[in-house]
PALUMKOL-440069 format. One line per 2 residues: number of its first residue (from 0); their letters; for each residue x, y, z of C-alpha. Coordinates in steps of 0.1 Angstrom, whole numbers, plus 5000, padded with zeros to 4 digits. Example, Ala and Ser with C-alpha at 12.3 -4.5 7.8 and 13.67 -1.06 7.14 Angstrom:
BEGIN
0 = as = 5123/4955/5078 ~ 5137/4989/5071 $
//
This chain:
BEGIN
0 = xx = 6392/1689/8069 ~ 6414/1679/8098 $
2 = xx = 6418/1716/8107 ~ 6381/1721/8106 $
4 = xx = 6375/1691/8129 ~ 6400/1704/8154 $
6 = xx = 6384/1739/8154 ~ 6349/1724/8160 $
8 = xx = 6363/1703/8189 ~ 6379/1734/8203 $
10 = xx = 6346/1753/8199 ~ 6328/1725/8217 $
12 = xx = 6352/1727/8246 ~ 6349/1765/8251 $
14 = xx = 6315/1764/8268 ~ 6328/1738/8291 $
16 = xx = 6358/1759/8300 ~ 6336/1789/8306 $
18 = xx = 6314/1768/8329 ~ 6344/1756/8348 $
20 = xx = 6357/1791/8351 ~ 6323/1802/8364 $
22 = xx = 6324/1774/8389 ~ 6358/1783/8401 $
24 = xx = 6348/1820/8404 ~ 6316/1810/8422 $
26 = xx = 6335/1788/8446 ~ 6360/1817/8453 $
28 = xx = 6330/1840/8459 ~ 6314/1816/8483 $
30 = xx = 6346/1812/8503 ~ 6349/1850/8504 $
32 = xx = 6313/1854/8516 ~ 6317/1827/8542 $
34 = xx = 6349/1844/8554 ~ 6331/1877/8558 $
36 = xx = 6302/1860/8576 ~ 6326/1842/8600 $
38 = xx = 6344/1874/8607 ~ 6311/1891/8614 $
40 = xx = 6301/1864/8639 ~ 6336/1862/8655 $
42 = xx = 6335/1873/8691 ~ 6362/1894/8707 $
44 = xx = 6385/1879/8732 ~ 6372/1885/8768 $
46 = xx = 6396/1889/8797 ~ 6386/1894/8833 $
48 = xx = 6410/1916/8853 ~ 6404/1899/8887 $
50 = xx = 6419/1917/8917 ~ 6416/1943/8944 $
52 = xx = 6415/1981/8944 ~ 6446/1983/8922 $
54 = xx = 6426/1966/8895 ~ 6392/1982/8904 $
56 = xx = 6407/2017/8899 ~ 6404/2031/8934 $
58 = xx = 6392/2068/8934 ~ 6395/2069/8896 $
60 = xx = 6367/2073/8870 ~ 6358/2039/8855 $
62 = xx = 6374/2048/8822 ~ 6407/2055/8839 $
64 = xx = 6411/2023/8858 ~ 6435/1996/8847 $
66 = xx = 6410/1974/8828 ~ 6396/2002/8807 $
68 = xx = 6430/2017/8799 ~ 6444/1983/8791 $
70 = xx = 6414/1975/8768 ~ 6419/2007/8749 $
72 = xx = 6457/2001/8745 ~ 6452/1965/8733 $
74 = xx = 6425/1977/8708 ~ 6449/2004/8696 $
76 = xx = 6474/1976/8690 ~ 6449/1959/8668 $
78 = xx = 6433/1933/8692 ~ 6396/1927/8693 $
80 = xx = 6394/1923/8731 ~ 6372/1932/8760 $
82 = xx = 6387/1936/8795 ~ 6361/1932/8822 $
84 = xx = 6368/1950/8855 ~ 6366/1922/8882 $
86 = xx = 6384/1942/8908 ~ 6369/1948/8943 $
88 = xx = 6386/1973/8966 ~ 6398/1958/8999 $
90 = xx = 6398/1922/8987 ~ 6424/1899/9001 $
92 = xx = 6433/1866/8984 ~ 6407/1849/9006 $
94 = xx = 6380/1873/8994 ~ 6390/1867/8958 $
96 = xx = 6389/1829/8963 ~ 6354/1832/8979 $
98 = xx = 6340/1850/8949 ~ 6360/1833/8922 $
100 = xx = 6334/1809/8909 ~ 6306/1833/8905 $
102 = xx = 6327/1862/8893 ~ 6344/1845/8864 $
104 = xx = 6322/1828/8839 ~ 6333/1798/8819 $
106 = xx = 6331/1817/8786 ~ 6360/1841/8793 $
108 = xx = 6392/1838/8772 ~ 6415/1844/8801 $
110 = xx = 6421/1860/8835 ~ 6445/1887/8846 $
112 = xx = 6450/1878/8883 ~ 6461/1906/8907 $
114 = xx = 6457/1898/8944 ~ 6478/1898/8975 $
116 = xx = 6485/1935/8983 ~ 6459/1937/9010 $
118 = xx = 6472/1904/9026 ~ 6506/1921/9028 $
120 = xx = 6494/1954/9041 ~ 6476/1935/9069 $
122 = xx = 6507/1917/9077 ~ 6492/1883/9071 $
124 = xx = 6515/1853/9071 ~ 6527/1849/9035 $
126 = xx = 6516/1812/9038 ~ 6480/1825/9036 $
128 = xx = 6481/1844/9003 ~ 6503/1816/8988 $
130 = xx = 6477/1790/8997 ~ 6447/1811/8985 $
132 = xx = 6464/1820/8952 ~ 6473/1784/8947 $
134 = xx = 6437/1773/8951 ~ 6425/1800/8927 $
136 = xx = 6450/1788/8901 ~ 6440/1752/8906 $
138 = xx = 6403/1761/8901 ~ 6410/1781/8870 $
140 = xx = 6432/1754/8856 ~ 6404/1728/8862 $
142 = xx = 6381/1751/8842 ~ 6408/1754/8814 $
144 = xx = 6409/1792/8818 ~ 6444/1807/8810 $
146 = xx = 6459/1830/8836 ~ 6483/1860/8834 $
148 = xx = 6497/1865/8869 ~ 6504/1899/8882 $
150 = xx = 6531/1899/8910 ~ 6532/1920/8941 $
152 = xx = 6561/1928/8964 ~ 6561/1934/9002 $
154 = xx = 6569/1967/9017 ~ 6605/1966/9029 $
156 = xx = 6596/1978/9064 ~ 6581/1943/9071 $
158 = xx = 6616/1929/9075 ~ 6637/1908/9053 $
160 = xx = 6622/1874/9063 ~ 6587/1886/9055 $
162 = xx = 6598/1902/9023 ~ 6616/1870/9011 $
164 = xx = 6586/1848/9020 ~ 6560/1871/9004 $
166 = xx = 6579/1881/8972 ~ 6586/1845/8963 $
168 = xx = 6549/1836/8961 ~ 6544/1849/8926 $
170 = xx = 6575/1835/8908 ~ 6570/1802/8926 $
172 = xx = 6534/1799/8914 ~ 6542/1811/8879 $
174 = xx = 6568/1784/8877 ~ 6545/1757/8892 $
176 = xx = 6516/1765/8868 ~ 6536/1776/8838 $
178 = xx = 6521/1811/8838 ~ 6532/1843/8823 $
180 = xx = 6542/1867/8851 ~ 6546/1904/8855 $
182 = xx = 6569/1905/8885 ~ 6555/1937/8902 $
184 = xx = 6522/1953/8893 ~ 6533/1987/8906 $
186 = xx = 6568/1986/8891 ~ 6578/2022/8882 $
188 = xx = 6548/2036/8901 ~ 6553/2027/8938 $
190 = xx = 6571/2054/8956 ~ 6566/2079/8929 $
192 = xx = 6543/2108/8941 ~ 6536/2120/8906 $
194 = xx = 6521/2086/8897 ~ 6503/2079/8929 $
196 = xx = 6473/2091/8948 ~ 6477/2110/8980 $
198 = xx = 6476/2078/9000 ~ 6509/2068/8984 $
200 = xx = 6495/2033/8977 ~ 6473/2035/8947 $
202 = xx = 6482/2047/8912 ~ 6466/2078/8898 $
204 = xx = 6455/2081/8862 ~ 6491/2087/8850 $
206 = xx = 6502/2058/8871 ~ 6477/2035/8855 $
208 = xx = 6490/2046/8821 ~ 6525/2037/8832 $
210 = xx = 6514/2003/8843 ~ 6496/1996/8811 $
212 = xx = 6526/2008/8790 ~ 6547/1982/8808 $
214 = xx = 6523/1953/8808 ~ 6505/1956/8775 $
216 = xx = 6533/1940/8754 ~ 6534/1910/8778 $
218 = xx = 6496/1907/8777 ~ 6498/1908/8739 $
220 = xx = 6520/1877/8740 ~ 6494/1862/8764 $
222 = xx = 6466/1869/8739 ~ 6486/1854/8710 $
224 = xx = 6488/1821/8729 ~ 6452/1818/8739 $
226 = x = 6434/1788/8724 $
//
């Protein structure tokens, strides 16, 4: 009789166990569905490449400029990211500062800042680009927009005093604002005719590819640290 009683009790529990198992399975399914829905609604990271003709892609098709090539490279590396071309040919740091607020919306994930080459080519006192870049960084920081800083170097024929004053702008600002820095945007490209346009100043399509190959790993680290 005792065995019969235990068997009946066990039989009574079985439906409860089945119901509990269904509840667990249903809960797991709901979590899975919600996960897929959240993934479907997840937006890609959005970067604005904010700069001058080096960013804009001077004399290059739109899909061969730095922002487009960088976006393709980052996507090939598995990142869901959009890189907006915010480059304007001829812009100095003063021009960039003047258009900063209406060019960069609050919803962006981060900014790749590349400015200063035209200040240098015009022989402007390095105090000027330093001040303008500093103000740009203050404004972006106030808006809680992360920045990846692209450095520039002065042409050596400007003289050692100018070179030292100009070249120090970018590492100094990177240190002050705790920014990731790529020391020289044209590293490996400047002075190489096979990677430059005929003007000797701007990268050609192969030059852009070279720049992206150097900078993409660093920008990947930048993406990983975005909030």
